[in-house]
C-alpha positions, 0 to 999 in steps of 0.5 A: 948457082953462084953469081960467078957460075951464072956469069960463066953460064951466060957467057957460054950461052952467048958463045954458042949462039954467036957460033950458030950465027957465024956458021949460018951467016945470020948477021942480023942476029949476030949484031943483036947478040954481040950488043947484048953480050956487051950489056951483060959484060957491063953488068959483070964489070968487065968493061974491056970485054963489053967494049970489044963486044959493042965494037964488033956489034957496031961493025956489023950494024954499020956493014948492014947499014942499020943506022938505028941499031948502030946508034944504040951501040954508039950510045952504049960505047959512049956510056962506057967512057963515063964508067 
C-alpha cells in the first residue's frame, strides 16, 4: 500500500469505530478515538481536521468530567498552534 492508501484506510477504520461508538453510546471510547484520530491527522499534515477531532474529543471529555484526559486534549490543541 502507498502512504496515501494507508492514510485513507486508517481514516476508514477510525470512521467505522466512531460509528460503532455513536450507535452504541460508548462515549468513553469515542473521545479516545477522536483524540487519536487527531494525532493521526497531525502526522498526515491535516491540521484543520486534527483540530476538529481534538475539539470533538475535548467536548466529550469535558461532558464526562474527565479532567485528566481533557488536559491531554487541551495540550494537543495548544501544540497545533505551534505548527
